[in-house]
C-alpha positions as CSV (number, residue, x, y, z in Angstrom):
1,X,-197.8,-69.6,-96.2
2,X,-195.1,-70.2,-98.9
3,X,-195.6,-69.8,-102.8
4,X,-194.4,-71.6,-105.3
5,X,-194.2,-71.1,-108.9
6,X,-192.5,-73.6,-111.1
7,X,-191.9,-73.6,-115.0
8,X,-194.4,-74.4,-117.1
9,X,-193.5,-77.7,-118.7
10,X,-196.0,-78.4,-121.4
11,X,-195.1,-78.8,-125.0
12,X,-194.7,-74.5,-126.1
13,X,-196.3,-73.1,-122.8
14,X,-194.5,-69.8,-122.2
15,X,-197.1,-68.4,-119.6
16,X,-196.1,-68.3,-116.2
17,X,-198.4,-68.0,-113.2
18,X,-197.6,-64.8,-111.5
19,X,-196.3,-61.4,-112.6
20,X,-193.7,-59.6,-110.5
21,X,-195.9,-57.0,-109.8
22,X,-198.1,-60.3,-107.9
23,X,-195.1,-61.3,-106.0
24,X,-194.7,-57.7,-104.8
25,X,-198.2,-57.4,-103.5
26,X,-198.1,-60.9,-102.1
27,X,-194.9,-60.6,-100.5
28,X,-196.4,-57.0,-98.8
29,X,-199.0,-59.4,-97.6
30,X,-196.5,-61.2,-95.4
31,X,-195.9,-64.6,-97.6
32,X,-192.7,-66.5,-98.9
33,X,-192.4,-66.7,-102.6
34,X,-190.3,-69.6,-104.4
35,X,-190.0,-69.2,-108.4
36,X,-188.0,-71.7,-110.4
37,X,-185.5,-70.1,-112.5
38,X,-185.9,-68.9,-116.0
39,X,-190.0,-69.5,-115.2
40,X,-191.1,-65.8,-116.7
41,X,-188.7,-65.4,-119.5
42,X,-191.3,-66.7,-122.5
43,X,-193.9,-63.8,-120.4
44,X,-190.9,-61.4,-121.0
45,X,-190.1,-61.8,-117.1
46,X,-186.6,-62.0,-115.9
47,X,-185.4,-63.7,-112.9
48,X,-184.2,-60.2,-111.9
49,X,-187.5,-58.7,-112.3
50,X,-188.4,-61.5,-109.5
51,X,-186.0,-61.1,-107.4
52,X,-186.6,-57.3,-107.2
53,X,-189.9,-58.0,-106.6
54,X,-189.3,-60.2,-103.5
55,X,-189.2,-63.5,-104.7
56,X,-186.7,-66.4,-104.4
57,X,-185.2,-67.9,-107.3
58,X,-184.2,-71.6,-106.7
59,X,-182.8,-74.1,-109.6
60,X,-185.2,-77.1,-110.0
61,X,-188.6,-77.7,-109.9
62,X,-188.2,-80.4,-106.8
63,X,-187.3,-77.6,-104.8
64,X,-190.1,-75.7,-105.2
65,X,-192.6,-78.2,-104.9
66,X,-190.8,-79.7,-101.9
67,X,-190.8,-76.3,-100.1
68,X,-194.2,-74.4,-101.1
69,X,-197.6,-74.8,-98.9
70,X,-199.5,-73.7,-102.4
71,X,-198.1,-74.1,-105.8
72,X,-199.6,-72.1,-108.3
73,X,-199.6,-72.8,-112.0
74,X,-201.0,-71.9,-115.7
75,X,-201.7,-75.7,-116.8
76,X,-202.4,-78.8,-114.7
77,X,-199.0,-80.8,-113.6
78,X,-197.8,-83.5,-116.1
79,X,-197.0,-87.0,-115.1
80,X,-193.4,-86.2,-114.4
81,X,-195.0,-83.4,-112.2
82,X,-197.0,-86.0,-110.0
83,X,-194.0,-87.5,-108.0
84,X,-193.5,-83.7,-106.4
85,X,-197.0,-83.6,-105.4
86,X,-197.7,-83.9,-101.5
87,X,-200.4,-84.7,-99.1
88,X,-202.1,-81.3,-97.8
89,X,-200.5,-79.0,-100.4
90,X,-202.5,-76.5,-102.3
91,X,-202.3,-76.8,-106.1
92,X,-204.2,-73.9,-107.6
93,X,-204.4,-73.7,-111.8
94,X,-206.5,-75.0,-114.8
95,X,-206.7,-78.5,-113.9
96,X,-209.9,-80.0,-116.7
97,X,-209.5,-82.7,-114.8
98,X,-212.9,-84.1,-116.8
99,X,-210.3,-84.8,-119.3
100,X,-207.5,-86.0,-117.2
101,X,-208.4,-89.3,-115.4
102,X,-204.9,-90.3,-114.6
103,X,-204.2,-86.6,-112.9
104,X,-207.6,-86.8,-110.8
105,X,-205.9,-90.4,-109.3
106,X,-202.8,-89.0,-108.5
107,X,-204.3,-85.7,-107.3
108,X,-206.8,-88.4,-105.1
109,X,-203.7,-90.9,-104.4
110,X,-201.3,-88.2,-102.4
111,X,-204.4,-86.2,-101.1
112,X,-203.6,-82.9,-102.8
113,X,-206.1,-80.1,-102.4
114,X,-206.8,-79.6,-105.9
115,X,-208.5,-76.0,-106.7
116,X,-209.2,-75.4,-110.3
117,X,-209.0,-71.9,-111.9
118,X,-211.9,-72.9,-114.3
119,X,-214.5,-74.0,-112.1
120,X,-214.3,-70.9,-109.5
121,X,-217.8,-69.6,-109.4
122,X,-219.6,-66.5,-108.7
123,X,-222.8,-66.2,-107.6
124,X,-223.8,-64.9,-111.4
125,X,-222.4,-68.5,-112.3
126,X,-219.9,-66.3,-114.4
127,X,-216.1,-68.0,-114.0
128,X,-213.7,-65.0,-113.2
129,X,-210.7,-67.0,-113.5
130,X,-211.5,-68.5,-117.0
131,X,-212.6,-65.4,-118.1
132,X,-209.5,-64.2,-119.1
133,X,-207.9,-67.2,-121.0
134,X,-211.6,-67.3,-122.6
135,X,-211.6,-63.6,-123.5
136,X,-207.7,-64.8,-125.2
137,X,-208.8,-67.8,-126.9
138,X,-212.1,-66.7,-128.5
139,X,-210.1,-63.6,-129.9
140,X,-207.3,-66.1,-131.2
141,X,-209.7,-68.4,-132.7
142,X,-210.3,-65.8,-135.6
143,X,-206.6,-64.6,-135.9
144,X,-205.7,-68.5,-136.6
145,X,-208.8,-69.3,-138.8
146,X,-208.0,-66.6,-141.4
147,X,-204.3,-68.1,-141.5
148,X,-205.9,-71.6,-142.0
149,X,-208.1,-71.1,-144.7
150,X,-205.1,-69.8,-146.7
151,X,-204.0,-72.3,-149.6
152,X,-200.3,-73.1,-147.8
153,X,-202.3,-73.8,-144.7
154,X,-204.4,-76.4,-146.4
155,X,-207.4,-74.2,-146.6
156,X,-209.8,-73.4,-149.4
157,X,-207.8,-69.5,-150.2
158,X,-210.2,-67.1,-149.4
159,X,-209.8,-64.2,-147.4
160,X,-212.0,-63.9,-143.8
161,X,-213.2,-60.7,-145.0
162,X,-213.7,-60.7,-148.7
163,X,-212.9,-58.0,-150.7
164,X,-215.6,-55.4,-152.9
165,X,-217.0,-58.4,-155.2
166,X,-216.1,-61.2,-153.4
167,X,-218.2,-62.8,-150.4
168,X,-216.6,-62.7,-147.1
169,X,-216.0,-66.2,-145.3
170,X,-219.2,-68.1,-143.2
171,X,-217.9,-68.3,-139.3
172,X,-220.1,-70.5,-137.5
173,X,-219.3,-70.5,-133.6
174,X,-221.5,-72.9,-131.8
175,X,-221.5,-71.6,-127.8
176,X,-222.4,-67.9,-127.0
177,X,-220.7,-67.5,-124.0
178,X,-217.1,-65.6,-123.4
179,X,-215.0,-67.7,-126.2
180,X,-217.8,-67.6,-128.4
181,X,-218.7,-63.9,-128.1
182,X,-215.1,-62.7,-128.0
183,X,-214.6,-65.2,-131.3
184,X,-217.8,-63.3,-132.8
185,X,-216.4,-59.9,-132.0
186,X,-213.2,-60.6,-133.8
187,X,-214.7,-62.2,-136.8
188,X,-217.1,-59.6,-137.3
189,X,-214.0,-57.2,-137.5
190,X,-213.0,-58.7,-139.8
191,X,-215.8,-58.2,-141.9
192,X,-217.1,-62.3,-141.7
193,X,-220.2,-63.2,-142.2
194,X,-221.2,-64.7,-138.6
195,X,-223.3,-67.3,-136.8
196,X,-223.9,-67.7,-133.4
197,X,-225.7,-70.8,-132.2
198,X,-226.3,-71.3,-128.4
199,X,-229.3,-72.9,-126.0
200,X,-229.1,-69.9,-123.8
201,X,-232.1,-67.1,-125.3
202,X,-231.3,-64.5,-123.2
203,X,-227.6,-64.6,-124.4
204,X,-228.4,-64.9,-127.6
205,X,-231.0,-61.3,-127.2
206,X,-228.3,-59.8,-125.2
207,X,-225.6,-60.4,-128.0
208,X,-228.0,-59.2,-130.7
209,X,-228.7,-56.5,-128.7
210,X,-224.9,-55.3,-128.9
211,X,-224.1,-56.4,-133.1
212,X,-227.7,-55.9,-134.2
213,X,-227.4,-56.9,-137.9
214,X,-224.0,-57.7,-137.9
215,X,-224.2,-61.3,-136.0
216,X,-227.0,-64.0,-136.6
217,X,-228.3,-65.7,-133.6
218,X,-229.6,-69.2,-134.0
219,X,-231.0,-71.6,-131.6
220,X,-228.6,-74.7,-131.3
221,X,-230.1,-78.2,-131.9
222,X,-228.8,-81.0,-133.9
223,X,-230.9,-80.0,-136.9
224,X,-229.1,-76.3,-136.8
225,X,-226.0,-77.2,-136.1
226,X,-225.8,-79.5,-139.6
227,X,-227.4,-77.4,-141.4
228,X,-225.0,-74.3,-140.4
229,X,-222.3,-76.6,-140.2
230,X,-222.9,-77.5,-143.6
231,X,-222.4,-74.2,-145.1
232,X,-219.7,-72.7,-143.3
233,X,-216.1,-72.1,-144.2
234,X,-215.0,-71.7,-140.4
235,X,-216.6,-73.8,-137.3
236,X,-215.5,-72.8,-133.7
237,X,-216.4,-75.4,-130.6
238,X,-216.6,-72.5,-128.0
239,X,-218.9,-75.0,-125.9
240,X,-218.5,-75.3,-122.0
241,X,-220.0,-77.1,-119.0
242,X,-218.1,-76.1,-116.3
243,X,-216.1,-78.6,-114.9
244,X,-217.7,-81.4,-117.1
245,X,-216.6,-83.0,-120.5
246,X,-218.2,-80.9,-123.5
247,X,-220.6,-82.8,-125.5
248,X,-219.7,-83.7,-128.9
249,X,-222.4,-81.6,-131.0
250,X,-220.4,-81.3,-133.9
251,X,-220.9,-85.2,-135.3
252,X,-218.5,-86.9,-138.2
253,X,-221.2,-86.9,-140.2
254,X,-221.5,-83.4,-140.0
255,X,-218.0,-82.7,-140.8
256,X,-217.9,-84.8,-144.1
257,X,-220.3,-82.9,-145.4
258,X,-218.1,-80.0,-145.0
259,X,-216.7,-77.6,-148.1
260,X,-212.9,-79.3,-148.6
261,X,-210.8,-76.6,-147.0
262,X,-212.9,-75.5,-144.9
263,X,-211.4,-75.0,-141.1
264,X,-212.3,-76.4,-137.3
265,X,-211.2,-75.1,-134.4
266,X,-212.1,-76.8,-131.0
267,X,-212.0,-74.3,-128.2
268,X,-213.2,-76.7,-126.2
269,X,-210.5,-79.2,-126.5
270,X,-209.5,-78.4,-122.9
271,X,-212.6,-80.4,-121.8
272,X,-212.4,-83.3,-124.2
273,X,-213.9,-81.3,-127.2
274,X,-217.1,-80.6,-128.9
275,X,-216.3,-81.9,-132.3
276,X,-216.4,-85.5,-133.0
277,X,-213.7,-85.9,-135.6
278,X,-211.2,-84.3,-132.9
279,X,-209.4,-87.5,-131.8
280,X,-206.4,-85.9,-130.2
281,X,-204.7,-82.9,-128.7
282,X,-202.4,-80.9,-131.1
283,X,-199.6,-78.5,-129.9
284,X,-198.3,-74.7,-131.6
285,X,-195.7,-76.8,-133.1
286,X,-198.0,-79.4,-135.1
287,X,-201.2,-77.4,-135.0
288,X,-203.4,-79.3,-137.3
289,X,-204.4,-81.9,-139.0
290,X,-206.8,-82.9,-142.2
291,X,-209.4,-85.3,-141.8
292,X,-212.4,-85.7,-144.5
293,X,-210.6,-82.8,-146.2
294,X,-211.2,-80.6,-143.5
295,X,-208.7,-78.7,-141.3
296,X,-208.8,-79.5,-137.6
297,X,-207.0,-77.3,-135.1
298,X,-206.9,-78.9,-131.8
299,X,-204.1,-77.2,-129.1
300,X,-205.3,-77.1,-125.6
301,X,-203.2,-74.0,-124.6
302,X,-204.2,-71.8,-127.3
303,X,-203.4,-68.6,-124.9
304,X,-199.3,-69.8,-124.5
305,X,-198.9,-68.7,-127.8
306,X,-199.4,-64.9,-126.4
307,X,-197.6,-65.7,-122.9
308,X,-197.1,-61.7,-122.0
309,X,-200.6,-60.8,-122.5
310,X,-202.0,-64.2,-121.2
311,X,-200.1,-64.0,-118.0
312,X,-200.7,-60.5,-117.4
313,X,-204.5,-61.1,-117.7
314,X,-204.3,-64.1,-116.2
315,X,-202.9,-62.6,-112.9
316,X,-205.1,-59.8,-112.8
317,X,-208.0,-62.5,-112.0
318,X,-206.4,-64.8,-110.1
319,X,-204.1,-62.8,-107.9
320,X,-206.9,-61.9,-105.8
321,X,-208.0,-65.5,-104.6
322,X,-204.6,-66.5,-104.1
323,X,-204.0,-64.1,-101.4
324,X,-207.2,-65.1,-99.7
325,X,-205.6,-68.6,-99.8
326,X,-202.4,-67.8,-98.6
327,X,-203.6,-65.5,-95.8
328,X,-206.1,-68.0,-94.7
329,X,-205.6,-71.6,-96.2
330,X,-208.5,-73.6,-96.5
331,X,-210.7,-70.9,-93.8
332,X,-210.4,-68.5,-96.9
333,X,-212.6,-71.3,-98.6
334,X,-214.8,-71.7,-95.6
335,X,-215.7,-68.2,-96.4
336,X,-215.4,-67.6,-100.0
337,X,-218.4,-69.7,-102.2
338,X,-216.6,-68.8,-105.1
339,X,-213.7,-70.5,-104.0
340,X,-215.5,-73.4,-102.4
341,X,-216.7,-74.5,-106.1
342,X,-212.7,-74.3,-107.1
343,X,-212.1,-77.4,-105.0
344,X,-212.4,-80.3,-107.0
345,X,-210.2,-82.8,-104.5
346,X,-209.5,-82.6,-101.1
347,X,-208.3,-85.2,-98.5
348,X,-208.1,-88.0,-101.1
349,X,-211.8,-87.4,-102.0
350,X,-213.3,-85.9,-105.4
351,X,-215.5,-82.9,-104.5
352,X,-216.6,-81.7,-107.7
353,X,-219.6,-83.9,-109.0
354,X,-219.2,-82.7,-112.9
355,X,-215.4,-84.5,-112.9
356,X,-217.3,-87.3,-111.0
357,X,-220.0,-87.8,-113.3
358,X,-217.8,-87.3,-116.5
359,X,-215.6,-90.1,-115.3
360,X,-217.8,-92.5,-113.1
361,X,-216.0,-91.9,-110.0
362,X,-217.0,-91.6,-106.3
363,X,-218.3,-87.7,-105.4
364,X,-218.1,-86.4,-101.8
365,X,-219.6,-83.0,-100.9
366,X,-216.9,-80.7,-100.3
367,X,-218.8,-79.5,-97.1
368,X,-218.5,-83.3,-95.4
369,X,-214.6,-82.5,-95.1
370,X,-214.1,-79.2,-93.9
């Protein structure tokens, strides 16, 4: 199979969909790899690195899309890339279609096989291709929040962990999945006071067993969210419903009750966000805005700020699945239930029910089309 890796064009997105080690692995499996010129520079990989590993470098994204049977990306295609997509082409990337109706229409109209990293799901309900970036985003959320609390960035001017004789920041994390657990780990490491809310009691028991007295876990509902958000210095939205829009759990009324200079980060913004007052996606260049006196952060590609770490972690996870697709095409989907759950669009149909429900569009089960 001919596999194409274009350069990412989302604002401040420096990741690339494969490492030279990944190229070498695919090459040894008998496949051709086409990479757009300078696609890896932001992650510290030169054209020469990819050439040595066996890739061919092409000058333009058009060439990559035109020649490739499968496109590997990091982020969803933007509007200027839609015209390059073609019928039957496999697009393997983060899609987050529940928040991207225009992209859905483009994939359906062009009959692209859209396989989303974030909905590839194992029998235990884990999301192996979302996990590495969730780990990065969860850890980064606390790193970023600690800076935003500084007066210079609009915060109330407190140190995340305090010092002897002063109180640490109160960090409230909504969601105890991969993002939430990693955010909690980092916040506790900085000696903040950390409260985590979730609806999964087994998950909270697990986190309590690990972190004992360092972490407070509370069952999540509108009342407990309201009471804890009101007292928080930092709120981190870490809610995920695979493939579907995130619910708006933190309402505008709750935000209005927060202290001036407190901070909100919505890591769920890729899926529409779980904070009602976040009505826009921001960028690494202009990451924040202030509403009701609260600093809001809603960058959709947080791991893009640490592209080398993110690219290597992502390739580690995606490469085994990319090899299956390269070796067998859609037969790999028939044989692998996890990959089958990743297929969001196929033959002009929407094949992921969560996306269809979120966008009020027709859904067709994948097995009827294979």
